[in-house]
TORKOL-352855 format. One line per field, with one value per residue (C-alpha): residue number from 1; residue in one letter; x, y, z. Coordinates in steps of 0.05 Angstrom, whole numbers. Layout:
! residues N
minu: c(NUM_...)
kolba: c(a_...)
xx: c(X_...)
yy: c(Y_...)
zz: c(Z_...)
! end
This chain:
! residues 744
minu: c(1_2_3_4_5_6_7_8_9_10_11_12_13_14_15_16_17_18_19_20_21_22_23_24_25_26_27_28_29_30_31_32_33_34_35_36_37_38_39_40_41_42_43_44_45_46_47_48_49_50_51_52_53_54_55_56_57_58_59_60_61_62_63_64_65_66_67_68_69_70_71_72_73_74_75_76_77_78_79_80_81_82_83_84_85_86_87_88_89_90_91_92_93_94_95_96_97_98_99_100_101_102_103_104_105_106_107_108_109_110_111_112_113_114_115_116_117_118_119_120_121_122_123_124_125_126_127_128_129_130_131_132_133_134_135_136_137_138_139_140_141_142_143_144_145_146_147_148_149_150_151_152_153_154_155_156_157_158_159_160_161_162_163_164_165_166_167_168_169_170_171_172_173_174_175_176_177_178_179_180_181_182_183_184_185_186_187_188_189_190_191_192_193_194_195_196_197_198_199_200_201_202_203_204_205_206_207_208_209_210_211_212_213_214_215_216_217_218_219_220_221_222_223_224_225_226_227_228_229_230_231_232_233_234_235_236_237_238_239_240_241_242_243_244_245_246_247_248_249_250_251_252_253_254_255_256_257_258_259_260_261_262_263_264_265_266_267_268_269_270_271_272_273_274_275_276_277_278_279_280_281_282_283_284_285_286_287_288_289_290_291_292_293_294_295_296_297_298_299_300_301_302_303_304_305_306_307_308_309_310_311_312_313_314_315_316_317_318_319_320_321_322_323_324_325_326_327_328_329_330_331_332_333_334_335_336_337_338_339_340_341_342_343_344_345_346_347_348_349_350_351_352_353_354_355_356_357_358_359_360_361_362_363_364_365_366_367_368_369_370_371_372_373_374_375_376_377_378_379_380_381_382_383_384_385_386_387_388_389_390_391_392_393_394_395_396_397_398_399_400_401_402_403_404_405_406_407_408_409_410_411_412_413_414_415_416_417_418_419_420_421_422_423_424_425_426_427_428_429_430_431_432_433_434_435_436_437_438_439_440_441_442_443_444_445_446_447_448_449_450_451_452_453_454_455_456_457_458_459_460_461_462_463_464_465_466_467_468_469_470_471_472_473_474_475_476_477_478_479_480_481_482_483_484_485_486_487_488_489_490_491_492_493_494_495_496_497_498_499_500_501_502_503_504_505_506_507_508_509_510_511_512_513_514_515_516_517_518_519_520_521_522_523_524_525_526_527_528_529_530_531_532_533_534_535_536_537_538_539_540_541_542_543_544_545_546_547_548_549_550_551_552_553_554_555_556_557_558_559_560_561_562_563_564_565_566_567_568_569_570_571_572_573_574_575_576_577_578_579_580_581_582_583_584_585_586_587_588_589_590_591_592_593_594_595_596_597_598_599_600_601_602_603_604_605_606_607_608_609_610_611_612_613_614_615_616_617_618_619_620_621_622_623_624_625_626_627_628_629_630_631_632_633_634_635_636_637_638_639_640_641_642_643_644_645_646_647_648_649_650_651_652_653_654_655_656_657_658_659_660_661_662_663_664_665_666_667_668_669_670_671_672_673_674_675_676_677_678_679_680_681_682_683_684_685_686_687_688_689_690_691_692_693_694_695_696_697_698_699_700_701_702_703_704_705_706_707_708_709_710_711_712_713_714_715_716_717_718_719_720_721_722_723_724_725_726_727_728_729_730_731_732_733_734_735_736_737_738_739_740_741_742_743_744)
kolba: c(x_x_x_x_x_x_x_x_x_x_x_x_x_x_x_x_x_x_x_x_x_x_x_x_x_x_x_x_x_x_x_x_x_x_x_x_x_x_x_x_x_x_x_x_x_x_x_x_x_x_x_x_x_x_x_x_x_x_x_x_x_x_x_x_x_x_x_x_x_x_x_x_x_x_x_x_x_x_x_x_x_x_x_x_x_x_x_x_x_x_x_x_x_x_x_x_x_x_x_x_x_x_x_x_x_x_x_x_x_x_x_x_x_x_x_x_x_x_x_x_x_x_x_x_x_x_x_x_x_x_x_x_x_x_x_x_x_x_x_x_x_x_x_x_x_x_x_x_x_x_x_x_x_x_x_x_x_x_x_x_x_x_x_x_x_x_x_x_x_x_x_x_x_x_x_x_x_x_x_x_x_x_x_x_x_x_x_x_x_x_x_x_x_x_x_x_x_x_x_x_x_x_x_x_x_x_x_x_x_x_x_x_x_x_x_x_x_x_x_x_x_x_x_x_x_x_x_x_x_x_x_x_x_x_x_x_x_x_x_x_x_x_x_x_x_x_x_x_x_x_x_x_x_x_x_x_x_x_x_x_x_x_x_x_x_x_x_x_x_x_x_x_x_x_x_x_x_x_x_x_x_x_x_x_x_x_x_x_x_x_x_x_x_x_x_x_x_x_x_x_x_x_x_x_x_x_x_x_x_x_x_x_x_x_x_x_x_x_x_x_x_x_x_x_x_x_x_x_x_x_x_x_x_x_x_x_x_x_x_x_x_x_x_x_x_x_x_x_x_x_x_x_x_x_x_x_x_x_x_x_x_x_x_x_x_x_x_x_x_x_x_x_x_x_x_x_x_x_x_x_x_x_x_x_x_x_x_x_x_x_x_x_x_x_x_x_x_x_x_x_x_x_x_x_x_x_x_x_x_x_x_x_x_x_x_x_x_x_x_x_x_x_x_x_x_x_x_x_x_x_x_x_x_x_x_x_x_x_x_x_x_x_x_x_x_x_x_x_x_x_x_x_x_x_x_x_x_x_x_x_x_x_x_x_x_x_x_x_x_x_x_x_x_x_x_x_x_x_x_x_x_x_x_x_x_x_x_x_x_x_x_x_x_x_x_x_x_x_x_x_x_x_x_x_x_x_x_x_x_x_x_x_x_x_x_x_x_x_x_x_x_x_x_x_x_x_x_x_x_x_x_x_x_x_x_x_x_x_x_x_x_x_x_x_x_x_x_x_x_x_x_x_x_x_x_x_x_x_x_x_x_x_x_x_x_x_x_x_x_x_x_x_x_x_x_x_x_x_x_x_x_x_x_x_x_x_x_x_x_x_x_x_x_x_x_x_x_x_x_x_x_x_x_x_x_x_x_x_x_x_x_x_x_x_x_x_x_x_x_x_x_x_x_x_x_x_x_x_x_x_x_x_x_x_x_x_x_x_x_x_x_x_x_x_x_x_x_x_x_x_x_x_x_x_x_x_x_x_x_x_x_x_x_x_x_x_x_x_x_x_x_x_x_x_x_x_x_x_x_x_x_x_x_x_x_x_x_x_x_x_x_x_x_x_x_x_x_x_x_x_x_x_x_x_x_x_x_x_x_x_x_x_x_x_x_x_x_x_x_x_x_x_x_x_x_x_x_x_x_x_x_x_x_x_x_x_x_x_x_x_x_x_x_x)
xx: c(-274_-237_-164_-178_-202_-141_-96_-122_-116_-45_-15_-53_-24_52_43_31_84_133_111_113_181_206_172_208_277_257_237_302_355_327_289_262_253_326_311_348_418_466_413_476_468_500_431_380_428_404_325_319_358_309_253_274_278_210_187_214_187_121_126_143_82_42_65_47_-22_-41_-28_-77_-155_-204_-242_-170_-152_-215_-198_-126_-150_-194_-136_-94_-145_-162_-88_-79_-136_-100_-42_-73_-115_-49_-18_-72_-72_1_30_-23_-64_-18_-7_-51_-91_-47_-60_-130_-148_-144_-189_-231_-236_-242_-301_-336_-327_-349_-417_-431_-448_-497_-575_-578_-496_-477_-406_-372_-360_-297_-240_-206_-193_-267_-278_-218_-234_-313_-285_-292_-351_-386_-329_-341_-415_-409_-356_-408_-456_-403_-386_-453_-472_-421_-436_-509_-475_-429_-369_-323_-256_-257_-183_-194_-264_-229_-172_-215_-262_-196_-188_-243_-243_-183_-196_-267_-224_-177_-248_-267_-209_-208_-281_-262_-197_-236_-283_-233_-186_-205_-195_-123_-92_-138_-97_-35_-66_-87_-8_13_-43_-11_61_32_62_20_-43_-8_24_-27_-77_-69_-82_-167_-176_-203_-138_-155_-233_-240_-200_-261_-309_-246_-243_-315_-334_-287_-310_-388_-383_-336_-383_-439_-408_-400_-471_-534_-579_-613_-635_-564_-542_-594_-569_-497_-525_-550_-483_-446_-491_-479_-404_-396_-445_-418_-351_-348_-371_-310_-255_-270_-213_-259_-293_-225_-243_-309_-283_-237_-292_-329_-276_-259_-326_-329_-269_-265_-338_-391_-458_-506_-579_-596_-536_-569_-640_-597_-558_-609_-651_-581_-559_-625_-624_-563_-581_-643_-605_-544_-576_-620_-563_-522_-581_-583_-517_-510_-583_-544_-487_-532_-568_-497_-454_-479_-488_-427_-378_-405_-401_-328_-287_-246_-260_-224_-172_-143_-113_-91_-64_-20_-1_37_80_143_155_71_74_36_43_19_31_-23_-67_-64_-74_-145_-170_-152_-212_-282_-328_-317_-335_-285_-223_-246_-238_-169_-142_-160_-114_-59_-64_-73_1_38_20_40_107_107_110_163_200_201_200_255_220_152_189_226_165_127_171_187_114_103_176_141_82_102_170_171_191_143_88_92_89_151_137_77_74_119_59_50_10_48_106_95_166_143_151_226_227_170_176_236_305_304_266_307_286_216_239_278_221_170_211_224_158_134_201_174_101_119_171_101_57_112_119_35_32_69_31_-17_18_34_-33_-84_-152_-170_-167_-169_-103_-124_-174_-132_-69_-121_-138_-61_-59_-119_-88_-20_-55_-92_-40_0_-56_-64_-24_30_28_60_10_-43_-23_-45_-115_-79_-46_-91_-91_-24_-22_-83_-32_29_-13_-35_41_57_4_36_85_63_35_94_144_86_86_163_167_115_76_-7_-5_-13_31_107_151_215_234_282_286_302_376_381_333_377_437_410_382_447_490_445_418_452_516_514_469_522_578_535_535_614_619_562_600_648_590_545_595_641_611_573_504_463_399_327_274_205_168_158_104_108_60_68_23_-39_-100_-122_-77_-70_-17_-4_21_53_95_139_105_51_97_49_72_69_63_54_48_56_59_113_145_203_264_282_336_309_243_219_164_139_147_118_164_130_150_105_159_229_273_345_390_425_346_330_382_374_351_281_256_270_254_249_238_198_185_121_158_172_245_286_313_331_342_358_348_325_307_266_329_338_262_255_256_212_217_267_294_320_379_400_417_380_315_299_234_218_151_94_111_80_135_117_146_153_168_172_197_266_265_235_203_164_193_158_146_170_155_78_81_28_-20_-84_-157_-201_-261_-271_-207_-154_-101_-47_-73_-53_-29_-55_-31_-40_-27_-19_-41_-119_-128_-146_-157_-116_-47_22_47_111_150_190_243_313_367_433_492_503_534_487_500_557_610_582_502_519_561_508_462_491_498_419_400_453_428_363_378_400_346_297_345_345_271_256_297_266_194_216_244_186_140_172_176_94_92_122)
yy: c(-731_-685_-716_-721_-643_-623_-672_-635_-572_-577_-620_-562_-511_-538_-553_-480_-467_-509_-478_-402_-414_-434_-372_-333_-362_-355_-274_-263_-300_-313_-267_-292_-238_-214_-133_-108_-105_-153_-200_-240_-257_-187_-165_-218_-195_-119_-144_-174_-128_-75_-117_-126_-48_-49_-94_-50_0_-41_-68_0_22_-32_-31_43_32_-22_33_80_87_47_122_149_76_87_157_150_86_128_190_130_98_179_183_122_143_221_191_145_210_245_191_189_261_272_202_156_201_202_117_78_18_-45_-120_-146_-85_-42_-83_-92_-19_-8_-55_-19_51_34_-9_54_93_48_47_-33_-46_-119_-140_-140_-208_-167_-182_-237_-217_-226_-295_-322_-294_-308_-299_-228_-219_-208_-146_-123_-113_-79_-31_-14_11_52_89_95_129_179_193_214_275_288_262_215_220_143_128_173_138_62_97_120_55_13_56_46_-23_-29_12_-20_-78_-47_-34_-100_-116_-69_-89_-161_-140_-103_-155_-201_-165_-95_-14_-23_-75_-51_9_-34_-73_4_20_-46_-22_44_14_-34_0_-44_-11_49_23_-21_27_41_-37_-30_-103_-157_-177_-117_-105_-170_-150_-126_-188_-233_-197_-181_-255_-273_-210_-216_-291_-265_-215_-260_-302_-242_-223_-249_-208_-254_-196_-171_-247_-249_-184_-212_-273_-232_-192_-261_-280_-213_-218_-292_-289_-227_-242_-307_-284_-224_-272_-355_-348_-319_-385_-401_-369_-395_-472_-444_-421_-483_-512_-469_-476_-545_-552_-491_-485_-530_-533_-545_-555_-482_-457_-503_-466_-401_-402_-437_-379_-340_-406_-406_-338_-348_-404_-365_-310_-327_-376_-319_-274_-328_-342_-263_-252_-316_-283_-211_-240_-280_-223_-173_-229_-255_-329_-346_-315_-364_-425_-407_-377_-414_-476_-476_-541_-490_-451_-527_-554_-479_-493_-565_-530_-507_-462_-463_-392_-361_-392_-363_-421_-448_-396_-411_-479_-472_-423_-466_-504_-468_-491_-490_-574_-586_-536_-574_-645_-617_-594_-648_-689_-645_-651_-729_-729_-677_-708_-768_-735_-704_-777_-802_-743_-776_-757_-697_-674_-664_-639_-587_-565_-554_-501_-471_-459_-431_-383_-359_-342_-322_-303_-237_-176_-131_-180_-169_-93_-68_-113_-70_1_43_54_127_170_242_259_258_274_227_159_158_147_93_53_83_95_110_68_30_52_27_-32_-46_-26_-65_-128_-121_-103_-164_-202_-179_-205_-269_-269_-249_-292_-359_-332_-333_-392_-436_-399_-434_-500_-511_-476_-525_-490_-462_-395_-345_-350_-419_-386_-352_-393_-451_-395_-388_-451_-464_-411_-447_-514_-472_-445_-510_-533_-466_-423_-385_-313_-269_-214_-269_-257_-187_-204_-240_-177_-166_-233_-231_-170_-191_-251_-208_-175_-242_-256_-184_-212_-282_-245_-205_-261_-293_-236_-217_-295_-298_-232_-257_-200_-210_-140_-135_-77_-87_-120_-160_-174_-232_-250_-185_-187_-257_-238_-164_-206_-257_-200_-164_-217_-257_-194_-135_-136_-181_-127_-82_-126_-128_-60_-49_-114_-86_-7_-22_-50_11_62_36_41_93_56_64_85_94_145_115_166_205_171_87_37_-30_-79_-112_-150_-94_-77_-68_-52_0_-28_-13_44_21_-11_36_92_124_166_161_207_200_268_269_329_331_387_332_333_264_235_167_148_65_40_-20_-55_-131_-169_-197_-266_-296_-303_-318_-256_-256_-230_-176_-161_-156_-110_-56_7_26_63_134_160_232_269_339_396_451_482_415_427_363_342_268_220_153_102_22_-39_-95_-136_-77_-80_-160_-153_-113_-30_-4_47_119_158_226_291_309_349_399_431_502_480_433_413_379_337_289_217_201_137_146_103_125_88_125_60_24_-35_-100_-84_-131_-89_-66_-14_-31_12_11_-2_32_58_93_97_154_114_174_247_293_259_225_180_192_159_207_268_227_221_146_171_118_113_85_37_71_103_166_164_197_162_175_147_155_119_83_122_174_153_212_185_119_144_179_120_79_130_138_63_58_114_102_19_57_106_41_-5_56_73_-5_-11_49_26_-46_-23_30_-24_-75_-18_-17_-83_-91)
zz: c(299_338_324_251_252_289_251_183_203_228_158_121_159_153_76_74_117_78_7_41_65_-6_-39_22_3_-82_-68_-28_-61_-139_-153_-221_-264_-244_-243_-185_-207_-176_-155_-99_-40_-2_-44_5_63_47_29_98_134_106_126_196_192_164_218_281_249_256_324_347_328_348_423_419_394_451_500_464_480_435_420_396_367_322_311_284_240_205_198_171_124_96_89_46_1_2_-31_-84_-103_-115_-155_-199_-211_-215_-245_-262_-307_-368_-365_-411_-405_-436_-440_-420_-387_-460_-493_-431_-425_-498_-516_-444_-481_-547_-518_-479_-528_-559_-535_-527_-512_-545_-547_-615_-651_-693_-665_-627_-556_-538_-581_-541_-472_-446_-379_-380_-410_-337_-317_-387_-385_-316_-341_-400_-351_-301_-363_-392_-320_-329_-401_-381_-352_-400_-372_-421_-382_-389_-360_-299_-290_-293_-247_-191_-202_-179_-131_-97_-110_-68_-10_-9_6_62_88_95_121_175_195_210_246_293_305_314_354_371_350_371_340_278_275_266_214_176_186_146_92_87_80_20_-43_-86_-68_-104_-159_-194_-195_-263_-280_-282_-291_-246_-209_-172_-184_-142_-80_-49_-63_-32_38_41_31_91_128_134_166_218_234_234_288_335_339_363_319_272_237_224_204_158_124_122_91_35_30_24_-29_-73_-65_-87_-137_-174_-154_-180_-256_-242_-229_-214_-160_-111_-99_-71_-2_1_3_53_91_99_120_176_207_204_243_283_303_343_328_380_364_381_342_278_288_297_226_185_168_130_108_70_51_28_-27_-45_-64_-94_-143_-160_-167_-209_-251_-271_-277_-330_-361_-366_-403_-448_-464_-488_-514_-588_-585_-636_-590_-525_-570_-584_-530_-492_-445_-380_-410_-446_-387_-359_-430_-417_-350_-365_-424_-398_-342_-345_-364_-421_-485_-553_-589_-538_-549_-626_-623_-586_-620_-687_-671_-684_-625_-549_-551_-604_-564_-501_-534_-571_-497_-457_-510_-506_-432_-425_-476_-431_-371_-395_-416_-340_-306_-347_-324_-263_-184_-196_-267_-226_-172_-215_-253_-195_-160_-224_-223_-158_-172_-237_-202_-128_-126_-174_-142_-176_-189_-274_-248_-293_-352_-372_-338_-380_-422_-420_-470_-424_-389_-311_-281_-223_-272_-277_-194_-196_-265_-305_-298_-224_-198_-158_-89_-112_-132_-62_-22_-64_-48_23_39_9_41_115_103_79_140_182_154_169_249_245_214_259_321_290_281_353_375_417_387_310_292_236_223_190_156_112_116_80_35_15_6_-40_-80_-78_-107_-154_-188_-189_-243_-276_-327_-279_-282_-226_-250_-215_-140_-145_-114_-51_-33_25_48_51_87_142_157_168_219_260_247_288_342_353_366_417_445_448_475_533_551_554_600_648_636_627_595_524_515_480_527_506_580_591_520_501_502_453_407_400_400_346_302_299_280_239_197_214_207_140_109_135_105_37_31_33_-7_-69_-63_-121_-170_-145_-167_-211_-286_-316_-350_-401_-382_-411_-395_-427_-393_-455_-497_-492_-523_-539_-577_-559_-582_-620_-682_-758_-798_-859_-919_-984_-966_-1014_-1063_-1070_-1049_-986_-945_-863_-813_-740_-689_-622_-571_-509_-469_-449_-483_-527_-568_-589_-628_-638_-689_-681_-747_-774_-816_-870_-872_-919_-973_-978_-984_-993_-939_-994_-1015_-932_-915_-965_-937_-981_-927_-898_-826_-805_-756_-760_-717_-719_-772_-822_-804_-810_-735_-747_-816_-833_-880_-862_-887_-861_-830_-788_-761_-758_-677_-636_-637_-696_-664_-693_-651_-659_-625_-555_-577_-521_-528_-500_-482_-506_-575_-631_-676_-736_-751_-827_-861_-937_-992_-1015_-1085_-1141_-1171_-1138_-1088_-1052_-983_-928_-875_-835_-796_-733_-704_-660_-687_-632_-653_-592_-547_-560_-550_-542_-533_-572_-630_-696_-754_-825_-892_-955_-916_-898_-818_-802_-720_-697_-673_-686_-641_-626_-567_-556_-506_-463_-470_-425_-387_-320_-251_-212_-156_-128_-71_-32_-36_-24_41_56_51_91_147_140_141_205_247_233_261_322_331_326_369_426_420_427_485_523_509_534_597_610_602_646_703_691_706_765)
! end
């Protein structure tokens, strides 16, 4: 039996290593969304070199941390944790408060706000979103009562309340990580994990994504933490308390995001393989296990009752079955498909939807089988690439949504976000490298450790997302699992280095292997990195490229939308006001083309609409005529001379008909149809002077051209990188010599 356990452990570890190595290669050389300019092998060297620099910094800090006393390490851990929270708090106040909720987050927040004003909250049957996505019922209900609590005190800044809830969820997940690390590795090494979390960009840039991807983080990490803490205590009361906490985390976490079940499965397999159960130990775990089962069953049933109370039967009977996402995962690259969504939605009941999905799954599996082994392999690798190797986790597809201007926006998600993209990517590359080191160490280890637990969880998520719909945002909830694996990689490196140098001390000492390691890293990483900088230089500086600063007001389409029609047919006048203190020279308006009739090309090209931009005094700042053909794709954009407000100023977008006689309409001007949420602050949509208390889907931007970087700036960046590398190398060398003398 023991041989079978070890064989299973090593096979699963080897498979995880294979998949993670593939993701590392794709992340470094073939970034899926291709957002970083260049995206060549030269860039790969830069990313690997930057990851090496960051890794050296972390290793240096690790060497220092291991020499600290336990009390000092605990104090520094607390200080670093507070620093991370302070950075998050500052970003919320200076940047993210200007953001707009988007996608699923917007739909859930709007419904929760509406429900919080009701005496007996009910999810609305109107609209399509909650008729499709029943998986968000529970989170919407929780968010409703969260907003309802603040409403009792007269606080209705819902977006800020959502941001702080997201911050609390992320930080609670970090706290669970640190608690498990202290129980397993001690205070000094826990400080290293705290530093890794402090450096993790995802814990900052995804603060405005108030959705289950981030809210589920503490449930996932708590499920790992509490059993590990229970293994370290002999107190029966504490074990029962941990069992109750585990049941709460699983019952609630499963309702928020179904993938919370994967860590539980991994935990059960890890316990079966790694733990030895004697007669006494079986009696010791019996009471906590029974407590866990009873509490879980009661809470799970209570959650279901809560959903049934707040969700109409019609919605529950018609929402999408699990088979919908399995079906969608079998088309193309496995990503989102609006045609699949429309197909499932076309069936009235959940049972009919499920039957239709199963039939389509059967057909798609047959087509996939007919493609042969090479076709299946390509399909699987494409899905892994879409889900795992994006350098930004889908962040830059959505977070351009702004209801006000913040100067920081351009450096995070705007035209000058190159450094942010670089840092985000090479941090992920570093974590993948360290995770691979940890898993290789686990593969060579004779006994099972907690590294295998986290590696097995990653394998479970790999398998799940091969079957499920592919989406790069789905890996957000795994950021702390990957960070913990990176921390285990650092610990593995320290053990290897300590063993190679003949040192029994746990400090950082390269000993005899130091020259070989330094030479290998210099030849394989640093020199190609420097070479890449020199080769890439002409690409970065030779041309002036157009850039757009979308940090003023940017809005994208969502599920909740309606349209103003009849501008030309009924001679309506559409106006949308907005307020900004930032200069701009472009406005975009989202128009939907009416394809219910066949229009001739000449008819489509006729400019029957007029756009005008007015200031607060009614002066015309810009004017342009346009037709349906100009507006068939996404935003219709209007460019004009730069408008520079002297302060916060109000402007009006006006759309009217040009022809004096009624003309058949071909365009619909979309707006957000929300009853409770003011999507854009200090803005209003009106038709013929009558306010709709809604907001048009539009953007206000600043277009300009400029070089990627200047010659002097590029040389300064190269010099600083080289100086930093030399400094890190010198400090590591001195540290190694000092430790060697100490060992002697």
